[in-house]
C-alpha positions in Angstrom: -19.0 -34.9 8.8 -20.3 -38.5 9.5 -19.6 -40.9 12.2 -18.7 -44.5 11.2 -17.8 -47.3 13.6 -14.8 -49.0 13.5 -14.1 -52.8 13.9 -12.5 -51.9 17.5 -15.8 -50.3 18.3 -14.4 -46.8 18.6 -16.0 -44.2 16.5 -13.9 -42.3 14.2 -14.9 -38.9 12.5 -14.3 -39.1 8.6 -14.8 -36.1 6.3 -16.8 -36.8 3.2 -15.9 -34.8 0.1 -18.6 -33.2 -1.7 -18.1 -32.4 -5.6 -18.8 -29.0 -6.1 -22.2 -27.9 -7.4 -21.6 -27.1 -11.0 -25.2 -26.6 -11.7 -26.3 -23.1 -12.6 -27.6 -22.3 -9.0 -24.4 -23.4 -7.8 -22.5 -21.2 -10.0 -24.5 -18.4 -9.0 -24.3 -18.9 -5.5 -20.4 -19.2 -5.7 -20.6 -15.8 -7.5 -22.7 -14.3 -5.1 -20.3 -15.7 -2.4 -17.4 -14.1 -4.0 -18.8 -10.4 -4.6 -19.6 -10.5 -0.9 -16.0 -11.6 -0.1 -14.8 -8.9 -2.4 -16.8 -6.1 -1.0 -15.8 -7.0 2.6 -12.2 -6.9 1.5 -13.0 -3.5 0.0 -14.4 -2.0 2.7 -11.6 -3.4 5.0 -9.0 -1.7 2.6 -10.9 1.5 2.5 -10.5 1.6 6.6 -7.1 0.8 6.8 -6.5 3.4 4.4 -8.3 5.8 6.2 -6.6 5.0 9.4 -2.9 5.2 7.8 -4.2 8.4 6.3 -5.2 9.5 10.0 -1.8 8.7 11.5 -0.2 10.7 9.1 -2.2 13.6 9.7 -2.2 13.2 13.3 1.5 13.0 13.0 1.8 16.0 10.7 -0.7 18.5 12.6 1.3 21.4 11.3 1.4 20.8 7.9 -2.2 19.1 7.1 -2.2 20.4 3.4 0.3 17.7 2.2 -0.9 14.2 1.5 0.3 10.8 2.3 2.1 10.8 -1.2 3.8 14.3 -0.6 5.1 12.5 2.9 6.4 9.7 1.0 8.4 11.8 -1.3 9.6 13.9 1.8 11.0 10.8 3.5 12.5 9.2 0.7 14.2 12.5 0.0 15.4 12.7 3.6 17.5 9.4 3.5 20.0 10.8 1.2 21.6 14.0 0.6 20.5 14.0 -3.2 18.3 12.0 -5.1 17.9 11.7 -8.8 14.0 11.9 -9.7 14.2 8.7 -11.5 15.4 6.9 -8.8 12.3 8.6 -6.5 9.7 7.2 -9.1 11.3 4.0 -8.8 11.7 3.5 -5.0 8.2 5.3 -4.6 6.1 3.8 -7.5 4.6 6.8 -8.1 3.6 7.6 -11.4 6.2 10.1 -13.4 3.4 12.9 -14.1 2.1 12.7 -10.3 5.6 12.7 -9.3 6.0 15.8 -11.1 3.0 17.5 -9.7 4.3 16.3 -6.0 7.8 17.9 -6.2 6.3 21.1 -7.8 4.1 21.4 -4.3 6.9 20.4 -2.0 9.0 23.2 -4.0 6.5 25.7 -3.9 6.3 25.1 -0.1 9.9 25.5 0.2 10.4 21.8 1.4 12.4 20.7 -1.4 14.4 21.9 -4.7 15.6 20.6 -8.1 18.4 21.3 -9.7 19.8 19.5 -13.2 23.1 17.4 -13.1 26.1 19.1 -14.0 27.0 16.1 -16.2 23.8 15.0 -17.7 21.3 17.6 -18.1 18.4 15.1 -18.7 18.9 14.1 -15.1 16.9 15.9 -12.4 18.2 15.7 -9.1 16.4 16.6 -5.7 17.1 17.9 -2.4 15.3 18.5 0.8 15.6 22.2 2.4 16.4 22.6 5.9 12.4 22.8 6.5 11.8 19.9 4.3 14.5 17.9 6.5 12.8 19.3 9.8 9.5 18.0 8.5 10.5 14.6 7.7 12.3 14.0 11.2 9.2 15.5 12.8 7.0 13.1 10.8 9.1 10.0 11.8 9.4 11.2 15.3 5.4 11.8 15.4 4.6 8.3 13.7 6.8 6.5 16.1 4.8 7.7 19.0 1.0 6.9 17.1 2.2 3.4 16.0 2.8 0.3 17.7 5.0 -2.5 16.4 1.9 -4.9 15.9 0.1 -2.2 13.7 3.5 -2.3 11.7 3.6 -5.9 11.2 0.2 -6.0 10.3 0.8 -3.4 7.3 4.1 -5.2 6.6 2.1 -9.0 6.3 -0.6 -7.3 4.0 1.4 -5.4 1.5 3.0 -8.6 -0.1 -0.4 -10.2 -0.2 -2.1 -7.1 -2.0 0.7 -7.2 -4.3 0.3 -10.5 -5.1 -3.4 -10.1 -5.8 -2.6 -7.3 -8.1 -0.2 -9.4 -10.1 -2.3 -12.3 -10.4 -5.3 -9.7 -11.8 -2.8 -8.3 -14.0 -1.4 -11.6 -15.4 -5.0 -12.7 -16.2 -5.8 -9.4 -17.9 -8.6 -8.3 -15.8 -6.9 -5.0 -15.3 -5.7 -4.1 -18.8 -2.8 -1.5 -18.8 -4.1 0.2 -15.3 -1.6 -1.8 -13.6 
């Protein structure tokens, strides 16, 4: 910033706009700055993911073999007496093949059941067993003890920003068919 004298004798601060350095050195410096920022955000995301996983594991000490994805499915299924597998896929945004494995795991552990629709055999309906309902209730109660509203607000603010980044990357074809 430069200081300039005005006609009245008072000093005024004025910002001078500098054109971006478009030389090879300037572009290389911008690229280096970008990779440092990307690496910092990636580290922060990994740490945040670890913290969230730890919350769930602390809240579910009795059932440590279940992953965050298992718990997501259990909690979603606990919200209604029955749920179509297609709706569960849509609500959780879990890929169909992975969702099938998660449901298989939950069924093997006696936490969830599958049954075909009586009106449309293509549809699979899912329900929680009493043990599954109890596990979901315990998880939600425990999470309420471990989390603070400021933490939840930070997570809620972060989600849309990350989704916007992924959408922009997909729109610019960075990720190909992975998104």
